[in-house]
C-alpha positions, 0 to 999 in steps of 0.5 A: 474470515480467518487470517488464512482465508484472508491470506489466500484472498489478498494474496499476502502472507500472513506474517505481513497481515499481521505486521499491517495490523500491528502498524494500525494499517488494519484497524480494530473496525475491520476485525471481530473476535470469535468466542475461541479468541480467534480474529474474525476478519470482515470482507472490507479487510481484503479491500484494505489489503488490496489498497495497501499493496496498490499504494505501495506499488505506487510508491506510498510508504506504510506511514503514508498509506496509514495516515492517508487511509485514516484521513481518507476514511474519517472525512479529515480532509476536503476534497481539495487536500485530497487532491493536493495529496494525490497530485503531489505524489503523482509527482514524486512518481513522475520524478521516480519515472524520469530517474528510471529513464535516466538509468536505463539510458545510463546502463544501455550506453555502458552495455553498448561499450562493452559489446564493442 
């Protein structure tokens, strides 16, 4: 599929897809060149972009996503290592949730004082 169709399927702008490609998040195995030199993205490219979006929402940085994808897909990591990586990220997410809850309480108290 051409990049326009990939953008529609993934919900991402073309510029973002190109950026991810330059960063190595969409590797050459997912892209073929047509005779007219256009890129032909495979169906797994859509899945990769959705994975990237989900990982970003969960707090992974692009660098972490890139390392994670390469390590997970190349089977360089043991199951225990994969569990450790994901467990650490869950701990970071939990801490972030707690920080947001504290900020919510603080702002709610400030707002209540303004209403008095």
